[in-house]
C-alpha positions as a Markdown table, in Angstrom:
| # | Residue | x | y | z |
|---|---|---|---|---|
| 1 | Met | 0.0 | -0.1 | 0.2 |
| 2 | Asn | 1.2 | 3.5 | -1.1 |
| 3 | Pro | 1.7 | 6.2 | 1.8 |
| 4 | Ile | -1.4 | 8.6 | 1.6 |
| 5 | Arg | -0.9 | 12.3 | 2.0 |
| 6 | Ile | -3.5 | 13.4 | 4.5 |
| 7 | Leu | -4.7 | 16.9 | 5.5 |
| 8 | His | -6.8 | 16.9 | 8.6 |
| 9 | Val | -9.0 | 19.8 | 9.3 |
| 10 | Asp | -10.3 | 20.8 | 12.7 |
| 11 | Pro | -10.5 | 24.5 | 13.3 |
| 12 | Glu | -12.1 | 24.2 | 16.8 |
| 13 | Arg | -10.2 | 26.1 | 19.6 |
| 14 | Ala | -11.7 | 23.9 | 22.4 |
| 15 | Phe | -10.6 | 20.2 | 23.0 |
| 16 | Ala | -13.4 | 17.9 | 23.4 |
| 17 | Gly | -14.1 | 14.2 | 22.2 |
| 18 | Gly | -13.8 | 15.0 | 18.5 |
| 19 | Glu | -10.3 | 16.4 | 19.0 |
| 20 | Thr | -9.3 | 13.5 | 21.1 |
| 21 | Gln | -10.2 | 11.3 | 18.0 |
| 22 | Val | -8.3 | 13.3 | 15.5 |
| 23 | Val | -5.0 | 12.9 | 17.7 |
| 24 | Ala | -5.6 | 9.3 | 18.1 |
| 25 | Leu | -6.2 | 8.9 | 14.4 |
| 26 | Ala | -3.1 | 10.9 | 13.4 |
| 27 | Arg | -0.9 | 8.9 | 15.7 |
| 28 | His | -2.2 | 5.5 | 14.2 |
| 29 | Leu | -2.0 | 6.8 | 10.8 |
| 30 | Arg | 1.5 | 8.0 | 11.3 |
| 31 | Ala | 2.6 | 4.5 | 12.6 |
| 32 | Arg | 1.2 | 3.1 | 9.4 |
| 33 | Gly | 3.5 | 5.3 | 7.2 |
| 34 | His | 0.9 | 7.9 | 6.1 |
| 35 | Ala | 2.2 | 11.7 | 5.8 |
| 36 | Gln | 0.0 | 14.2 | 7.6 |
| 37 | Ala | -0.7 | 17.7 | 8.5 |
| 38 | Ile | -3.5 | 19.1 | 10.4 |
| 39 | Ala | -5.1 | 22.7 | 9.8 |
| 40 | Thr | -6.4 | 23.9 | 13.1 |
| 41 | Asp | -6.6 | 27.3 | 15.0 |
| 42 | Pro | -3.1 | 28.0 | 16.2 |
| 43 | Glu | -4.3 | 29.3 | 19.5 |
| 44 | Gly | -6.5 | 26.2 | 20.2 |
| 45 | Leu | -5.7 | 23.2 | 22.4 |
| 46 | Leu | -5.7 | 21.0 | 19.6 |
| 47 | Ala | -2.8 | 22.8 | 17.9 |
| 48 | Ala | -0.8 | 22.6 | 21.3 |
| 49 | Ala | -1.4 | 18.8 | 21.6 |
| 50 | Leu | -0.4 | 18.2 | 18.0 |
| 51 | Val | 2.8 | 20.1 | 18.3 |
| 52 | Arg | 3.7 | 18.1 | 21.5 |
| 53 | Asp | 3.2 | 15.0 | 19.5 |
| 54 | Gly | 5.4 | 16.2 | 16.7 |
| 55 | Phe | 2.8 | 16.9 | 14.0 |
| 56 | Thr | 2.8 | 19.5 | 11.5 |
| 57 | Val | 0.1 | 22.2 | 12.4 |
| 58 | Leu | -1.1 | 24.7 | 9.6 |
| 59 | Pro | -2.8 | 27.7 | 10.9 |
| 60 | Ile | -6.4 | 28.4 | 10.1 |
| 61 | Ala | -8.9 | 30.3 | 12.1 |
| 62 | Cys | -12.6 | 29.8 | 11.3 |
| 63 | Arg | -14.7 | 31.9 | 13.4 |
| 64 | Thr | -18.1 | 30.8 | 12.4 |
| 65 | Ser | -19.9 | 28.3 | 10.1 |
| 66 | Leu | -19.9 | 30.9 | 7.4 |
| 67 | Asp | -16.3 | 32.2 | 7.1 |
| 68 | Pro | -15.0 | 32.8 | 3.7 |
| 69 | Arg | -11.7 | 34.0 | 4.7 |
| 70 | Ala | -11.2 | 30.6 | 6.4 |
| 71 | Gly | -12.3 | 28.8 | 3.4 |
| 72 | Leu | -10.0 | 30.8 | 0.9 |
| 73 | Glu | -7.0 | 30.1 | 3.3 |
| 74 | Leu | -7.8 | 26.4 | 3.3 |
| 75 | Arg | -7.9 | 26.3 | -0.4 |
| 76 | Arg | -4.4 | 27.8 | -0.5 |
| 77 | Ile | -3.1 | 25.4 | 2.1 |
| 78 | Val | -4.5 | 22.5 | -0.3 |
| 79 | Arg | -2.9 | 23.9 | -3.5 |
| 80 | Arg | 0.3 | 24.3 | -1.6 |
| 81 | Glu | 0.4 | 21.0 | 0.3 |
| 82 | His | -0.9 | 18.8 | -2.5 |
| 83 | Pro | -2.7 | 16.3 | -0.1 |
| 84 | Asp | -4.4 | 13.0 | -1.6 |
| 85 | Val | -7.2 | 13.3 | 1.1 |
| 86 | Val | -8.7 | 16.3 | 2.9 |
| 87 | His | -10.5 | 15.0 | 6.0 |
| 88 | Leu | -13.0 | 17.6 | 7.5 |
| 89 | His | -13.6 | 16.4 | 11.1 |
| 90 | Thr | -16.1 | 18.9 | 12.5 |
| 91 | Gly | -19.2 | 20.9 | 11.6 |
| 92 | Arg | -17.2 | 24.0 | 11.2 |
| 93 | Ala | -14.7 | 22.2 | 8.9 |
| 94 | Leu | -17.3 | 20.8 | 6.7 |
| 95 | Ser | -18.5 | 24.3 | 6.1 |
| 96 | Leu | -15.2 | 24.9 | 4.4 |
| 97 | Ala | -15.8 | 21.9 | 2.1 |
| 98 | Pro | -16.9 | 23.9 | -1.0 |
| 99 | Tyr | -13.5 | 25.5 | -1.0 |
| 100 | Val | -11.4 | 22.4 | -1.3 |
| 101 | Pro | -10.7 | 21.8 | -4.9 |
| 102 | Ala | -12.7 | 18.7 | -6.2 |
| 103 | Ser | -9.8 | 17.2 | -7.5 |
| 104 | Val | -8.9 | 16.3 | -3.9 |
| 105 | Val | -10.6 | 13.3 | -2.2 |
| 106 | Arg | -12.9 | 15.0 | 0.5 |
| 107 | Val | -13.9 | 13.0 | 3.6 |
| 108 | Val | -16.3 | 14.2 | 6.3 |
| 109 | Thr | -16.8 | 12.7 | 9.8 |
| 110 | Arg | -20.3 | 13.5 | 11.6 |
| 111 | Arg | -20.1 | 13.0 | 15.2 |
| 112 | Met | -23.7 | 14.3 | 16.3 |
| 113 | Asp | -26.8 | 12.2 | 16.5 |
| 114 | Tyr | -29.2 | 14.9 | 15.5 |
| 115 | Ala | -30.1 | 15.7 | 11.9 |
| 116 | Pro | -27.9 | 18.5 | 10.4 |
| 117 | Arg | -29.5 | 21.8 | 10.7 |
| 118 | Gly | -30.4 | 24.1 | 8.0 |
| 119 | Ala | -32.5 | 24.0 | 4.8 |
| 120 | Gly | -32.7 | 20.5 | 3.1 |
| 121 | Val | -31.3 | 21.8 | -0.2 |
| 122 | Tyr | -28.5 | 23.4 | 1.7 |
| 123 | Val | -27.6 | 20.4 | 3.7 |
| 124 | Arg | -27.7 | 18.2 | 0.7 |
| 125 | Trp | -25.3 | 20.7 | -1.1 |
| 126 | Leu | -23.0 | 21.1 | 1.6 |
| 127 | Tyr | -22.6 | 17.2 | 2.1 |
| 128 | Gly | -22.5 | 16.8 | -1.8 |
| 129 | His | -18.8 | 18.2 | -1.6 |
| 130 | Ala | -17.9 | 15.1 | 0.4 |
| 131 | Asp | -16.7 | 12.0 | -1.5 |
| 132 | Glu | -17.2 | 9.9 | 1.6 |
| 133 | Ile | -19.1 | 10.5 | 4.8 |
| 134 | Ile | -18.1 | 8.9 | 8.0 |
| 135 | Ala | -20.7 | 8.4 | 10.9 |
| 136 | Ile | -19.6 | 7.5 | 14.3 |
| 137 | Ser | -22.6 | 5.4 | 14.9 |
| 138 | Ser | -25.7 | 4.0 | 13.3 |
| 139 | Ala | -27.7 | 6.7 | 15.0 |
| 140 | Val | -25.7 | 9.4 | 13.4 |
| 141 | Arg | -26.0 | 7.7 | 10.0 |
| 142 | Gln | -29.7 | 7.6 | 10.4 |
| 143 | Ala | -29.7 | 11.3 | 11.4 |
| 144 | Leu | -28.0 | 12.1 | 8.0 |
| 145 | Leu | -30.3 | 9.8 | 5.9 |
| 146 | Ser | -33.2 | 11.7 | 7.4 |
| 147 | Arg | -31.8 | 14.8 | 5.7 |
| 148 | Gly | -32.0 | 13.1 | 2.5 |
| 149 | Ile | -28.2 | 12.2 | 2.2 |
| 150 | Ala | -27.6 | 9.1 | 0.0 |
| 151 | Ala | -27.0 | 5.8 | 2.1 |
| 152 | Ala | -24.3 | 4.8 | -0.2 |
| 153 | Arg | -22.1 | 7.7 | 0.5 |
| 154 | Ile | -22.2 | 7.1 | 4.4 |
| 155 | Asp | -20.1 | 4.5 | 6.3 |
| 156 | Val | -20.2 | 3.9 | 10.2 |
| 157 | Val | -16.7 | 4.0 | 11.8 |
| 158 | Pro | -17.0 | 4.1 | 15.7 |
| 159 | Ser | -14.8 | 6.4 | 17.6 |
| 160 | Gly | -12.1 | 4.5 | 19.5 |
| 161 | Val | -10.3 | 4.6 | 22.7 |
| 162 | Glu | -6.8 | 3.6 | 23.7 |
| 163 | Val | -8.3 | 0.7 | 25.8 |
| 164 | Glu | -4.7 | -0.4 | 26.9 |
| 165 | Arg | -4.5 | 3.0 | 29.1 |
| 166 | Phe | -7.5 | 1.6 | 31.3 |
| 167 | Gln | -6.0 | -1.7 | 32.3 |
| 168 | Gly | -4.8 | -2.4 | 35.7 |
| 169 | Leu | -6.1 | 0.8 | 37.3 |
| 170 | Asp | -5.5 | 1.2 | 41.1 |
| 171 | Arg | -8.6 | 2.1 | 42.9 |
| 172 | Gly | -6.7 | 2.7 | 46.3 |
| 173 | Arg | -4.1 | 4.9 | 44.8 |
| 174 | Ala | -6.6 | 6.9 | 42.7 |
| 175 | Arg | -8.7 | 7.6 | 45.9 |
| 176 | Ala | -5.7 | 8.5 | 47.9 |
| 177 | Arg | -4.7 | 11.3 | 45.1 |
| 178 | Leu | -8.3 | 12.5 | 45.3 |
| 179 | Asp | -8.5 | 12.3 | 49.1 |
| 180 | Ile | -11.6 | 10.1 | 48.9 |
| 181 | Ala | -12.3 | 7.6 | 51.4 |
| 182 | Ala | -12.1 | 4.1 | 50.4 |
| 183 | Glu | -15.6 | 3.1 | 51.8 |
| 184 | Leu | -17.5 | 5.9 | 50.1 |
| 185 | Pro | -19.6 | 4.9 | 47.1 |
| 186 | Val | -18.4 | 7.0 | 44.3 |
| 187 | Ile | -20.0 | 7.9 | 40.8 |
| 188 | Ala | -17.9 | 9.6 | 38.1 |
| 189 | Leu | -19.3 | 11.6 | 35.1 |
| 190 | Val | -17.0 | 12.6 | 32.4 |
| 191 | Gly | -18.1 | 15.2 | 29.8 |
| 192 | Ser | -18.3 | 18.7 | 28.9 |
| 193 | Leu | -20.4 | 20.9 | 31.2 |
| 194 | Val | -23.2 | 21.4 | 28.6 |
| 195 | Arg | -26.8 | 20.6 | 28.7 |
| 196 | Arg | -26.8 | 17.5 | 26.4 |
| 197 | Lys | -24.4 | 15.7 | 28.7 |
| 198 | Gly | -27.1 | 15.7 | 31.2 |
| 199 | Gln | -25.2 | 16.5 | 34.5 |
| 200 | Ser | -28.4 | 18.4 | 35.5 |
| 201 | Val | -30.3 | 15.2 | 35.6 |
| 202 | Leu | -27.9 | 13.5 | 37.7 |
| 203 | Leu | -27.7 | 16.3 | 40.3 |
| 204 | Glu | -31.8 | 16.2 | 40.3 |
| 205 | Ala | -31.4 | 12.4 | 41.0 |
| 206 | Leu | -29.3 | 12.6 | 44.1 |
| 207 | Pro | -32.0 | 13.8 | 46.5 |
| 208 | Arg | -34.1 | 10.9 | 45.4 |
| 209 | Leu | -31.2 | 8.6 | 46.0 |
| 210 | Ala | -30.8 | 10.1 | 49.5 |
| 211 | Asp | -34.5 | 9.5 | 50.3 |
| 212 | Ala | -34.0 | 5.7 | 49.6 |
| 213 | Gly | -30.8 | 5.8 | 51.9 |
| 214 | Val | -28.2 | 5.9 | 49.2 |
| 215 | Lys | -25.7 | 8.9 | 49.1 |
| 216 | Pro | -23.0 | 8.6 | 46.7 |
| 217 | Phe | -20.2 | 11.1 | 46.1 |
| 218 | Cys | -20.0 | 12.4 | 42.5 |
| 219 | Leu | -17.1 | 13.3 | 40.5 |
| 220 | Phe | -17.4 | 15.5 | 37.6 |
| 221 | Ala | -14.7 | 15.9 | 35.1 |
| 222 | Gly | -15.1 | 18.6 | 32.3 |
| 223 | Val | -15.5 | 22.1 | 31.8 |
| 224 | Gly | -18.3 | 24.1 | 29.6 |
| 225 | Ala | -20.6 | 26.9 | 29.4 |
| 226 | Asp | -23.0 | 25.5 | 31.8 |
| 227 | Gly | -20.5 | 25.1 | 34.7 |
| 228 | Asp | -21.8 | 28.0 | 36.8 |
| 229 | Arg | -25.5 | 26.9 | 36.5 |
| 230 | Leu | -24.7 | 23.5 | 37.6 |
| 231 | Leu | -22.9 | 24.5 | 40.8 |
| 232 | Glu | -25.9 | 26.7 | 41.4 |
| 233 | Gln | -28.2 | 23.9 | 41.0 |
| 234 | Ala | -26.1 | 21.6 | 43.3 |
| 235 | Asp | -26.5 | 24.4 | 45.9 |
| 236 | Arg | -30.0 | 24.8 | 45.4 |
| 237 | Leu | -30.8 | 21.1 | 45.7 |
| 238 | Gly | -28.6 | 20.8 | 48.9 |
| 239 | Val | -26.3 | 18.3 | 47.3 |
| 240 | Ala | -23.2 | 20.5 | 46.8 |
| 241 | Ala | -21.3 | 18.6 | 49.5 |
| 242 | Gln | -21.8 | 15.4 | 47.4 |
| 243 | Thr | -19.9 | 16.6 | 44.4 |
| 244 | Arg | -16.6 | 17.6 | 43.3 |
| 245 | Trp | -15.9 | 19.5 | 40.2 |
| 246 | Leu | -12.6 | 18.5 | 38.7 |
| 247 | Gly | -12.4 | 20.8 | 35.7 |
| 248 | Arg | -10.6 | 19.9 | 32.5 |
| 249 | Val | -8.9 | 16.5 | 33.0 |
| 250 | Asp | -6.4 | 15.5 | 30.7 |
| 251 | Asp | -6.3 | 11.9 | 31.5 |
| 252 | Val | -9.4 | 10.5 | 33.1 |
| 253 | Ala | -8.0 | 7.1 | 33.9 |
| 254 | Pro | -7.5 | 8.0 | 37.6 |
| 255 | Val | -11.0 | 9.5 | 37.8 |
| 256 | Leu | -12.5 | 6.2 | 36.5 |
| 257 | Ala | -10.2 | 4.2 | 38.8 |
| 258 | Ala | -11.6 | 6.0 | 41.7 |
| 259 | Ala | -15.2 | 5.5 | 40.8 |
| 260 | Asp | -17.5 | 2.5 | 41.6 |
| 261 | Leu | -20.1 | 3.3 | 39.0 |
| 262 | Val | -19.9 | 5.5 | 35.7 |
| 263 | Val | -22.9 | 7.6 | 34.9 |
| 264 | Ala | -23.7 | 8.9 | 31.4 |
| 265 | Pro | -27.0 | 10.7 | 31.6 |
| 266 | Ser | -26.6 | 12.3 | 28.3 |
| 267 | Leu | -29.5 | 13.9 | 26.3 |
| 268 | Ala | -27.9 | 13.4 | 23.0 |
| 269 | Glu | -25.0 | 11.5 | 22.0 |
| 270 | Gly | -23.2 | 10.5 | 18.9 |
| 271 | Leu | -21.6 | 7.5 | 20.3 |
| 272 | Gly | -20.0 | 8.2 | 23.8 |
| 273 | Val | -16.3 | 7.9 | 24.0 |
| 274 | Ala | -16.5 | 8.3 | 27.7 |
| 275 | Val | -18.8 | 5.3 | 27.9 |
| 276 | Ile | -16.2 | 3.4 | 26.2 |
| 277 | Glu | -13.5 | 4.5 | 28.3 |
| 278 | Ala | -15.6 | 3.4 | 31.3 |
| 279 | Met | -16.0 | 0.0 | 29.8 |
| 280 | Ala | -12.2 | -0.2 | 29.2 |
| 281 | Ala | -11.7 | 0.7 | 32.8 |
| 282 | Gly | -14.0 | -2.2 | 33.8 |
| 283 | Arg | -16.5 | 0.2 | 35.4 |
| 284 | Pro | -20.4 | -0.5 | 35.4 |
| 285 | Leu | -22.5 | 1.9 | 33.6 |
| 286 | Val | -25.8 | 3.6 | 33.9 |
| 287 | Ala | -26.5 | 5.4 | 30.7 |
| 288 | Ser | -29.1 | 7.1 | 28.7 |
| 289 | Ala | -30.6 | 5.0 | 25.9 |
| 290 | Val | -29.9 | 7.7 | 23.4 |
| 291 | Gly | -28.1 | 8.2 | 20.0 |
| 292 | Gly | -25.3 | 5.7 | 19.8 |
| 293 | Ile | -24.9 | 4.8 | 23.3 |
| 294 | Pro | -27.0 | 1.6 | 22.8 |
| 295 | Glu | -24.6 | 0.6 | 20.2 |
| 296 | Thr | -21.9 | 0.5 | 23.0 |
| 297 | Val | -23.6 | -0.5 | 26.1 |
| 298 | Arg | -26.1 | -3.3 | 25.9 |
| 299 | Asp | -28.8 | -3.1 | 28.6 |
| 300 | Gly | -28.4 | -5.5 | 31.3 |
| 301 | Arg | -24.9 | -6.7 | 30.1 |
| 302 | Glu | -22.5 | -3.7 | 30.4 |
| 303 | Gly | -24.7 | -1.5 | 32.5 |
| 304 | Leu | -28.2 | -0.3 | 32.6 |
| 305 | Leu | -29.8 | 2.0 | 30.1 |
| 306 | Val | -32.6 | 4.5 | 31.0 |
| 307 | Pro | -34.8 | 7.0 | 29.2 |
| 308 | Pro | -32.9 | 10.4 | 28.4 |
| 309 | Gly | -33.7 | 13.2 | 30.7 |
| 310 | Glu | -36.0 | 11.2 | 33.3 |
| 311 | Val | -34.8 | 11.6 | 36.9 |
| 312 | Glu | -36.7 | 8.8 | 38.5 |
| 313 | Pro | -35.5 | 5.9 | 36.3 |
| 314 | Leu | -31.9 | 7.1 | 36.6 |
| 315 | Ala | -32.1 | 7.3 | 40.4 |
| 316 | Glu | -33.7 | 3.8 | 40.3 |
| 317 | Ala | -30.9 | 2.5 | 38.2 |
| 318 | Ile | -28.1 | 4.2 | 40.2 |
| 319 | Gly | -29.6 | 2.7 | 43.5 |
| 320 | Arg | -29.8 | -0.8 | 42.0 |
| 321 | Cys | -26.3 | -0.8 | 40.9 |
| 322 | Leu | -24.7 | 0.6 | 43.9 |
| 323 | Gly | -26.8 | -1.9 | 46.1 |
| 324 | Asp | -25.6 | -4.9 | 44.2 |
| 325 | Val | -21.8 | -5.5 | 44.2 |
| 326 | Asp | -22.0 | -8.8 | 42.3 |
| 327 | Leu | -24.0 | -7.0 | 39.5 |
| 328 | Met | -21.5 | -4.2 | 39.1 |
| 329 | Arg | -18.6 | -6.8 | 39.2 |
| 330 | Arg | -20.4 | -8.5 | 36.1 |
| 331 | Phe | -21.2 | -5.4 | 34.3 |
| 332 | Gly | -17.4 | -4.3 | 34.8 |
| 333 | Glu | -16.1 | -7.6 | 33.6 |
| 334 | Ala | -18.4 | -7.6 | 30.3 |
| 335 | Gly | -17.6 | -3.9 | 29.6 |
| 336 | Arg | -13.9 | -4.7 | 29.6 |
| 337 | Leu | -14.5 | -7.2 | 26.9 |
| 338 | Arg | -16.9 | -5.1 | 25.0 |
| 339 | Ala | -14.3 | -2.2 | 25.0 |
| 340 | Ala | -11.9 | -4.1 | 23.0 |
| 341 | Lys | -14.4 | -3.8 | 19.9 |
| 342 | Phe | -13.9 | 0.0 | 20.1 |
| 343 | Ser | -10.2 | 0.6 | 20.0 |
| 344 | Thr | -8.4 | 3.4 | 18.3 |
| 345 | Gly | -6.5 | 0.9 | 16.2 |
| 346 | Ala | -9.9 | -0.4 | 14.7 |
| 347 | Met | -11.2 | 3.3 | 14.2 |
| 348 | Ala | -8.1 | 4.1 | 12.4 |
| 349 | Arg | -7.9 | 1.1 | 10.1 |
| 350 | Gly | -11.6 | 1.6 | 9.2 |
| 351 | Thr | -10.8 | 5.3 | 8.2 |
| 352 | Glu | -7.8 | 4.2 | 6.3 |
| 353 | Ser | -9.9 | 1.8 | 4.3 |
| 354 | Ile | -12.3 | 4.6 | 3.4 |
| 355 | Tyr | -9.4 | 6.7 | 2.2 |
| 356 | Glu | -8.2 | 4.0 | 0.0 |
| 357 | Arg | -11.6 | 3.2 | -1.4 |
| 358 | Ala | -12.2 | 6.8 | -2.5 |
| 359 | Leu | -8.8 | 7.0 | -3.9 |
| 360 | Ala | -9.3 | 3.8 | -5.7 |
| 361 | Arg | -12.4 | 5.2 | -7.2 |
| 362 | Arg | -10.4 | 8.2 | -8.6 |
| 363 | Gly | -8.0 | 5.7 | -10.3 |
| 364 | Gly | -5.5 | 6.0 | -7.3 |
| 365 | Ala | -5.1 | 9.7 | -8.3 |
| 366 | Gly | -2.3 | 11.4 | -6.1 |
| 367 | Val | -1.3 | 8.2 | -4.2 |
| 368 | Ala | 1.8 | 7.7 | -6.2 |
| 369 | Arg | 2.5 | 11.6 | -6.2 |
| 370 | Arg | 5.1 | 12.6 | -3.9 |
| 371 | Ser | 5.3 | 16.5 | -4.3 |
| 372 | Ala | 8.4 | 18.1 | -2.2 |
| 373 | Gly | 6.8 | 20.1 | 0.8 |
| 374 | Gly | 3.5 | 18.5 | 0.8 |
| 375 | Ala | 1.2 | 17.4 | 3.6 |
| 376 | Gly | 3.5 | 15.2 | 5.5 |
| 377 | Gly | 5.9 | 17.0 | 8.0 |
| 378 | Ala | 4.6 | 14.9 | 10.7 |
C-alpha cells in the first residue's frame, strides 16, 4: 500500500471528544506510514497537543460556520500542500468543504446524533462536497439519512479509545490522590459541562437517592458553558457536599479508577467515548438510551440503560447498581471485553480503508505523487 498524504481539518479552539479522536487517528496513521498535516486554530488546545506530538500544524482560523476567509485560506493550503485526502472533522470544518478543490478526495466525519441543521437543499449541497461521509454510529448515520443524504455515501466507523491505557487501574491509589475515603460509594461523570451531557439530570437524582438511603459522592470531570449553572443547581438542591468539580482532566483514567459506577445521563450522544473509556476501565455503567450509546452499552450486560432526561429511572438504576456489588462486577467484566471492539486501532483502520476506497475510485489519483513540501511534515 502506498503512503497517503492526508490533510486533517479541525478548526475548533476547544478540546473535546472529537479532538481526542483526531489526535488518536493521526498517531495511528503516522505509525502506518502515512504523511499528515493538520489545519487548526493555532491558539487552540488541539494545536498545542499536536505540536507536542510532533505533527505539522497549519494555522487556520474559522470563527463561524460561514467564514469565507477561512475557506480561501484552506484552498491556499490545499494547493500548496498537495494532499491526496482532505479529512474534515467537525461541522465548522465541513462548512469549508466547498472551498476544497474537487480534484482532492474529501472525507467528512459526522459525530452528532441529531439531523444536520439548515434547509434540506443546503444540507444536501454541503454534504455533496464530500466524496465519503463517516458516521461514528448507526444513530448518526440515520440522522444523516433523515436529511436526504444518500446511504451509499455514508459509512459507520465508531470512535475509539486507547483501551490499554485503562487496564490495571489502582482504585486505592486513585482515591488517595483525590482524598476520597475507601468505603465511600463514588459515581463519576466525564463530559463537557453542557446541557446535552445531562449533569443536571444526575444532580436532580441525588435527593431521590438520599431518600432511599443511598448517598454517593459524585466526581464531575469536564468544563463548559453550563459550569456556573450546575454549581448553583447543586447548591439549590442541597447536594453540593456530594459533588466535586474537577475541571478539565487530561487523563481520565484516575477518575475512572476512583469510581464504583460511571453515569452517562446524556440527552444526545453521537456514540459516547466516555462510555467506552468506562467500559475499558472495567467500570459498570448507567447511561441514557440515546443516540449511539445503545450501540456500545447493552442494557443488562455492560450496564443499565434509562430514558434520557428522566430523573426517577436514573435514580432507580443508580440505586440498583450501588446496592448490588455482584451486579456491578459482572457489568464491569463484560464492559472490559466489550471495549476491545472500540479501539483506536480499529477506528484508524476503518478510516484508512475509506481513504483507500475513495482514492481507488479516482484511479489512485495522487497516491503515487510525492510532491516536495506537501502534507507530510509529521
